[in-house]
N, C-alpha and C positions, 0 to 999 in steps of 0.2 A: 379312134374309133367314131362312127358317124350315129352317136346315140343323143338323142335329145334330152334335154333336162327336164322335161316334162312326161317322158317315158317312165311309166310306173311298174313296168314287168319287172321281175325278179332280177334279170340283167341289167336294166337301165338303173334301178336303185343302188345295185352294186358298184357299177362302173361310177356313178357320181358321188361315192361314199367311200370308196376303197381309197388308200393313201398312193396316188400314182407315181410320187417319187420312190417310195420303197418298192412297188412293183416295177418300174423302169429299170431300176438297178438289180433286182433279182433278174430280171430279162437279159442285162446285159452279161449276168454270171452264166447263164444257161448259154449264150451264145458263146463264150469264153468255152465252156463245157464242152460244146459241140467242135469248135476249132482245133482243140487241143485233142479230143478224141480222135479227130483224123489223122493229127500228127504223129500222136504215141501208140494207139491202140493195134495199127497193123503190125508194126515189129513185133511188138509183145505177144502178139497172136502166133505169128512167125516162129517165136522163140518155144512157145508152147506147144507148137505142134498142130495149130489150129488153124482152118482155114484164113487167107491172111485177113479178110474183112469181118471174121466171125466177131469178134470182140466190139469192133466199130459198130456192127449191126445192133448188137445187144445195148451198148451204150446210148445210142441212137433212141431205142426202144425204152430204157431206163430214163432218160431224159424227157421224152415227149409224155410217159406214164406221170412222171413227176411234176410236168407243168401242167397237166391235166388236173392232177389230184390237189395240187396248190390252188388253182382257180375254183373248185368246187370247196373246198375248205375254208377258202377266204369268204365265202356267202354265206357262213353259218353266223348263228347270234353267238353271243359270249356263253349262254346256257349250254348251247348245242356244242360248243368247244368244250366246256366243261365236260359233259356226256362222253364226246368221243375220247377225249384223254382219258377218263375214268375207264372204259371198256378197252382202249388201246393198251392202257398202262398195265392191266390185269392180264391181258393176252402177253404181252411182252414180257410179262414178270415169269409168267408160266413157262414160256418159250426160252427164256434166259436160264431159270432152273433146269429146262430139259437137256440143254446143252451138257450138263454135268455128266448125262446119262448117255444120251444118244449123239451128241455133237462131233464134231468131225475135229479131229486133232491135227493141228498145223504147227509146226515149231514148238510144240509142247502146249501150246493152249488150245483149250476147247471153247471157241465163241460161235460156230456155225452150225446150224441144223440145216441136212441138205434135202431136200423134197426133190420130186421126179422135174428134171431140166433145170432146177436153180437151187441157189443157196440162199440163206438168210442169216443175217447176225441181229439177233432180237435186239441186244443190249443198245442199239444204233437208235430204236425207237422208244426207248426208256428215256432219254433224254428230254425230247419235247413232253411227254405226256407226264414223267415225274414234276417238269417244272410248272405245269398247268395243275395238277393234282395238290401240289405243295401249296401254291398260291390259293386255291380253293379254301383249304385247309386252314392258312393263316388269316385268309380274309373272313373265314366265319367265326374264328375266335375272336375278331375285333366286333363281330356283330353280337356275339353272343360270349363273354368272358369265362363260362363255365365250360364252354366247349374246348377240350384238349387238343386243339388243331395242332399246336407246336409238337406236343409228344407225340402224337400220332405221324407227324411228318417225319420226325427222327427217328420211330421205329421203322417205319418204311425205308428211310434211308439207310439205317443199320443192316436191314435185311438184304438191300440191293448191294451193300458194299461187302457182304458176306458172300454173295453168290459171284460177283466181280473177282474178289480175291481166288475163289475156287477155280476160276477160267484158266488162268488169270488175265485181267485186262487192266492195268494201271492207268492207262492212258482214259479211259472211259470212266474210271473212279474219280479220278483228277478233275474231270468237267463237271460231272454229278455232285460233287463236294463242291465247287466252286460256285455252281447254280445254287444251291441251298444256303451256302455261306451268302451270296450276294442277297438274295430273297429275305433271309433274315435280317441283314444288316437295312435294308430299305425298309423291313416292317418295324425297324426302331430298336435293334439289338444295340446295348450299351456299350460305351467304349472299352470297360473292362472284360466284357464277354468277346468282343472283337478281337482283343489283344489274346484272350485264352484260346480262341477259334483259330487264330494266326499258329499260335503256338502248337496247338493240335495238329494243325496240317503239316507243320515243319515235322512233329514227331512221326506222323503217318509217313513222310517222304522218306525220313530215316529208315522205318520200320520196312518200307518197301525196297529200301536198297540192301537191307539185310536179310530180308527173306527170300527175294526173287532173284534168280541168277541172271536172266535176261535184263534186269534194270542195272544190277551190277556191271554186266557187259555194255549196255548201252551209255552209263556213265564213262565207263572207261575209255569207250571208244570217243567220246564229247572230250575227256581231258588229254587222249593220246591219239590225235589224229593220225598218224602214220602206223598205228597196229594193224595185225592181220585182218580184225574184221571192221574195217572202217573204208572198203572197197565202196559201197554204194555213196556214202557222204563226200568222199574224195571225187569219183566221177560228178556227183552233183554240182559240187563247186567248179570244176573245170567246166562244166555246161555252161554256169553263169559267166565264166571268164571268157569262154569263145562267144558268146552272145555279144558281148560289148556292148553299146549304146543302143544299135540300131536292128541287132541280130542276124542271123545268117539267113533268114526267111523261112515262111512256114513249109516243114516238111523236109527243109534242108539240113537240120540238125544231126550230128553223129554222135553224140553221146548217150542218146536213147538208145541207140543198140546196145549200149553197153550196161545199161541202169536196168537190172531184173525188175525194179517197180516202177519203172518210168510212167506206165499208165494210172498208176494207182498214188502210192504215196509221196512219190517225188516227180509228180506230174507239173509242179512248178518249176522245177529245174528244165523242164522241156520247154515250158513258155521262157525261160530266161535266156536260153541257147537261140531259141527260133524268132523270139520277137524282140530281144535286146531289153537293157534297163528301161528304155521310155517308155514302152508299151508295157513291159511285164509290171512296171509299178502302178499302171492302173488296176491290176487287180487288186493289191492290198488296199487303195484307194476307194474301190468300190464296195469292198467288204468293210472298210471304216465308215463310210458314208452310210450303210444299213444301220451298222450300230448306232452311230450319232443320231440319225434319223429316228432310230427308234426310241432312243433316249428322251429326246426332244417331245416326240409324241406323249412319252410316258408322263413327263413333267405337264402336260397340260391336262391329264386325266384326274378324275376324282373319286373315281370306284375303286376300290384296294384291290379287288380280284383282279381287275384288267393291269393295274400298275405293275403287281406284284407278278403275274402270269407273263408280261411282257416283258419286263426287266429278266425274268429268268431264262427267257426263250433268247433274248438277244444276248445275255452272257454265255448262253450255251453255243449259240451258233459263233458268235465272234471269237470265242476262246478255241473252238475248236480249228478256226481258220487261221488263227494265230499260229497255233500249236505246228500244224503242217507248215505253213510257210517259214516260221523259225527253224524247224527242224531240218528242211531242205537246205537252210542258208547256215547250217552250223551254230545258230545262236544259241540254241537249248539241245539236250539229248535229243536223238530221234526217237519217234513215237509211232506206233502204227494208227496212225490216223488220218483219214481222208481229208481233200478238200472240198467243202461243199459245193455241190454242182459241177466240177471240174475233175474230182478225180473218178476215175472207174468205180463202178460199182453200183449194184441195183440198191442194195439196202441204204448205202449213203445218198444216193439220189433220192430215194423214197422218203427216207426219216428227213432229210433237210427241206423236202417240200411238205412235209406235214408241218415241220417247225415253223417254215416260212408262211405256209397257208393260216396256220393258228394266229401268227403275229400280225398279219393283213386283216384276219376277221377281227381280231381285238381292238384293233386302232382304226377301224371305219368309223367316220362321222356317223352319229346318232341323234335324232331327235330328242328334246328333253322329254324326259318321262318313259322312255325306252327301256324295257326291262334288261337289266345287265345278265 
């Protein structure tokens, strides 16, 4: 961009203070999202009985809207990010609760609310908002030891877990739990409490296995890969095998015709077949770069709120990407989680844009004395 350093406009100040490395890496993910949408969405639309380019047109709109939203949010101040997270978190919480009464039921789970012309998964927006609100609560406790920030955060977390259990959405519960745990650890959680928290997470995992049929089914699929319910993961592994080192070429994959969720949860398998190992490896490298770059920026920060919020956002973004890619490669039991900016879905694209916009806003360089 041809913007002079002396440009004092809002755009000029943003351009010379935003983290160009993270912005560029996110831009690469948007590029992968467009390319893989062109590869997988037409066949998915055909299977669903929609016009061939219906899902592709919707995904292009989702990604364009997400990109615009991310740019706007990245121009906010940390104070404005807090206010946005608080307002967005309240709305997402209310809508998540509403799914239990008026939500769409898909495969026994109520996670979506249908509006005229589109559907929304409110819990997607809980992740970034919860990370920022929790960071604010913990940072306020540091400024005022009498403020029960940790207690309020735990109550909020418990309420969210109850809602996610009722949907049920174990994958989202795992991500939000990991975000809270990472933030508490960065905030100074003692080693004894760290061990206690890890044991608690293990107990929750066992409880989820014993309570939810679909969790037991997915663990069984993972342990017995040739069972009757392992169709998608077997086709996904074949897709990686067919791709080899250099792939069959964009648009030339055949396994996507057999994968019901090729455009969504198993988009990484489509990349493996059509782009091959060499180019598909770039995708986790880009996600890893964003995570490591974010951690490096947090190390240089001194404001507790920025450190805790940035850490939570990075943990949420990185863990979701890992879970999706690891599930597609059968490294872990399958989870119904999207690959940020790449999988099909408006809720996923917009929520990921909100997440990265907040991170870019918090990591912008600011003059000494600027209000956090």
